C-alpha positions, 0 to 999 in steps of 0.5 A, spaced: 500 499 500 505 504 501 508 503 494 502 504 491 501 511 495 507 513 493 506 512 485 499 515 487 502 522 490 507 522 484 502 522 479 496 526 482 500 532 484 503 533 477 501 540 474 496 536 469 493 532 474 492 538 479 489 542 473 484 536 472 482 536 479 480 543 480 477 544 473 473 537 474 471 540 481 469 547 478 465 544 473 461 539 477 460 544 483 456 549 478 453 543 474 450 541 481 447 547 483 443 547 477 436 543 478 436 538 473 443 538 470 446 532 475 453 529 474 450 523 469 449 528 464 455 533 465 459 526 465 456 523 459 457 530 455 465 530 458 467 523 456 469 525 449 473 531 452 476 526 457 478 521 451 482 526 447 486 527 454 490 521 452 492 519 459 487 515 463 489 517 470 488 524 468 481 523 464 479 519 470 481 524 475 477 529 471 471 525 470 471 523 478 472 531 480 466 533 476 462 527 480 464 529 487 464 536 485 456 535 483 455 532 489 458 537 493 455 543 490 448 540 489 446 542 496 446 549 494 439 549 490 436 545 496 438 549 501 436 556 498 430 555 493 428 548 496 430 545 489 434 539 489 440 539 484 441 532 484 437 525 488 442 525 493 441 532 496 433 532 497 434 530 504 439 536 505 433 540 503 429 538 509 432 542 514 437 546 509 431 550 506 428 552 513 434 554 516 435 559 510 428 562 511 430 563 518 436 568 515 441 563 516 443 561 509 450 562 510 450 558 516 447 552 513 452 553 507 457 553 511 455 546 515 453 543 508 461 545 506 464 542 512 460 536 513 461 535 505 468 536 506 469 531 512 464 526 509 469 526 502 475 526 506 473 520 511 471 516 505 477 517 501 481 515 507 477 508 508 477 507 500 485 507 501 485 502 507 480 498 506 478 498 498 480 490 497 477 487 503 471 491 502 470 489 494 470 482 497 464 484 502 460 487 496 460 480 493 456 477 499 450 482 497 445 478 493 438 480 490 435 478 497 440 483 501 439 488 496 431 488 497 432 488 505 436 494 504 431 497 500 426 496 505 431 499 510 431 505 506 423 505 506 423 505 514 426 512 513 418 514 513 419 514 521 424 520 520 419 524 517 412 522 520 412 527 526 408 526 532 401 523 529 403 523 522 405 516 521 399 514 517 400 520 513 407 518 511 405 511 510 400 513 505 405 518 501 410 512 501 405 508 498 403 513 493 411 514 491 411 506 490 405 507 485 408 512 481 414 508 480 410 503 477 409 507 471 412 505 465 416 499 463 419 495 469 426 492 468 423 485 468 417 486 464 417 489 457 410 491 457 408 498 459 404 499 465 399 505 467 401 509 461 394 510 459 396 509 452 401 515 452 407 514 449 411 519 453 410 515 459 413 508 457 419 511 460 416 512 466 416 519 470 423 522 471 426 523 478 427 530 477 420 532 474 418 529 481 422 532 485 421 539 482 414 538 483 414 536 490 419 541 492 420 547 488 414 548 484 410 548 491 415 553 494 414 558 488 406 558 489 407 559 496 411 565 495 405 567 490 400 566 495 404 568 502 408 575 500 411 574 507 414 567 506 420 570 502 422 574 507 428 571 511 429 572 518 434 578 517 428 582 515 429 581 508 435 586 508 440 582 504 445 582 509 448 575 510 449 574 517 451 568 521 456 565 517 460 562 523 458 555 527 457 556 534 461 552 539 455 548 541 453 547 534 459 544 532 459 540 538 452 537 536 454 536 529 461 533 530 459 526 532 453 526 526 458 527 521 463 522 524 457 517 524 454 518 517 461 519 514 463 511 516 455 509 514 455 513 508 461 510 505 459 503 507 453 504 503 456 507 497 460 500 497 454 496 495 453 496 488 446 499 486 446 503 493 449 509 492 449 516 495 441 517 495 440 511 499 445 513 504 443 520 505 436 518 506 438 513 511 443 517 514 437 522 516 433 517 519 438 514 523 440 521 526 433 523 528 432 516 531 438 517 535 437 524 537 433 526 543 426 528 543 427 535 544 432 535 538 427 530 534 422 536 534 427 540 530 428 536 524 424 538 518 424 545 521 431 547 521 436 542 525 443 543 524 444 535 525 438 534 520 443 538 515 449 535 517 447 528 516 445 527 509 451 531 507 456 527 510 453 521 508 452 522 500 459 525 500 462 519 503 457 514 499 460 518 493 467 516 494 465 509 497 462 508 490 469 507 487 470 501 491 466 496 486 467 500 480 475 500 481 476 493 484 470 489 481 468 493 475 461 493 478 458 500 477 455 502 484 450 508 481 448 510 474 453 515 474 459 510 476 456 506 470 457 512 465 464 512 469 465 505 467 463 506 460 469 512 460 474 507 463 473 502 457 473 507 452 480 509 455 482 502 454 482 501 462 479 494 465 477 495 472 477 489 476 481 485 481 487 486 477 487 493 476 491 495 483 496 490 480 497 492 473 495 499 473 497 502 480 498 509 477 491 509 475 488 506 482 492 510 487 492 517 483 484 517 483 484 516 490 490 521 492 485 526 487 480 525 492 484 528 498 486 534 493 479 534 490 476 535 497 480 540 499 479 544 493 472 544 493 472 547 501 477 552 498 472 554 492 466 554 496 467 557 503 469 564 501 464 564 496 458 563 501 456 570 502 455 571 495 451 565 493 447 566 499 445 573 497 440 569 492 435 570 498 436 577 498 433 577 490 426 581 491 420 576 490 417 578 484 424 576 481 425 570 485 418 567 483 420 566 475 427 564 477 425 558 481 419 556 476 424 557 470 429 552 473 424 548 475 421 547 468 428 547 465 430 541 469 424 537 468 425 538 461 432 536 460 431 531 465 427 527 459 428 531 453 420 531 453 415 536 453 410 532 456 414 532 462 412 540 463 405 538 463 406 532 468 410 537 472 404 542 473 399 537 475 404 534 480 406 541 483 398 543 484 397 536 487 403 537 492 401 544 493 394 541 496 398 535 499 402 540 503 396 545 505 393 538 508 399 537 512 402 531 508 409 530 508 412 529 501 419 526 503 416 519 504 413 520 497 420 521 493 423 516 497 418 511 495 419 513 488 426 512 488 427 506 492 421 503 488 424 500 482 430 497 486 425 494 491 421 491 485 426 488 481 430 485 487 424 482 490 422 479 483 429 476 482 430 473 489 423 470 488 425 467 482 432 465 485 429 461 491 422 459 488 418 464 493 419 468 499 423 463 503 429 467 502 427 472 508 429 466 513 434 462 509 439 468 508 441 471 515 443 477 513 437 479 509 433 477 516 438 482 520 437 488 515 429 487 515 429 486 523 433 493 523 428 496 518 422 494 523 426 497 529 427 504 525 419 504 524 417 502 531 422 505 535 419 512 535 412 510 537 415 506 542 419 512 545 413 516 544 409 511 548 414 511 554 414 518 554 407 519 555 407 513 560 412 517 564 408 524 563 402 520 566 406 517 572 408 524 574 401 527 573 398 521 577 403 523 583 402 530 583 
């Protein structure tokens, strides 16, 4: 490993590769800020550019910089205008946007930057130390374990239910699962629930649904409630509260530490990715928090902001483990990176570390450099980026609607998506007025296809549902999911009994 590190350092710190890291991080950060233009789109566009570079190490470093730069920068639009730039930053908006509306946009962006930097750095360290060993662990996971992992992700509904809203959260999760069935399934070529509309055969795009659930209702809320656009600083436009207090640092430090490790381990699993890591990170931290802290989640909790940001960046780094050591893409983005590697005549797999160590170790070392570059790029720009909230409401509303519609159209390159966006946006606004949580719907939509596909494969392999008890790891993951769902109810019941006991004693 030490020899590999020396090779990686000498390669990554060359002038060309440092320029590739900086360029990739810059491009990725700004693309991540724009709703709809996720890392998949820009990496696909940049593959021809990377191929012309010639050196596979430099090309992969450039594309990797774009990837984790987009994850790093995707939190900005989530925090400022409630429009998630990419799927893995949806959970960031749950507490990031409320903080921005309280006049703490600068602080929210600072926490996101620090959590992202720490998660990415911890992920790079763990990748360097444990990549070969974790690759063999990832091979243990089969369809049954992935099905259980999806159920574990759906158990995150407990984190968004709130007091007395568990039934509503379950209903919204089921609605998300139903919407996910529109279009052709992975195991069936026949279209489902398309109502004869050809444009629905590929299903409803994630970006369209995310914008309809969060960004478009926010624009409508701004129209209906003029005071909503005013921030906690009275709308002066002066960005304050950039610094994190000692108490806030004390609160988020263990959260960032836990979610950096958990996010990395989830990212290692092929097919899991940063999105699941961010939702699970948010759910786990809410369930671990004390009752008074739990009530802050969804209303501007610093823990609720730090958890998904640390988890998704660590998972983004972890996804390189199956890509480089097994040749298995861990997500849609790493699938495109795999195509780029093949185009560069590089064969990822167990022998990559031996046959071409300069590529393997240069990419890992570049992740350290990239995280430092991203922090240096983002922290000084926070006061200026946060000023978007000082834009007058009559300019901000068209701005949100423009990026919402642009993101939906680019996501599928289909004008029908704009009609779907408008219809779902109106429905989402009504649901918000009726106090229905929208996050469970999006979780159900994201995890639904993976849940269905892995469950169907497991049923075929084991000729029934016996795989649940035949595979101990599957049973263990399902048990954790049940625990995550019922733990909040148990805590609430215990608190109620304690309160009744105090009342009786009085």
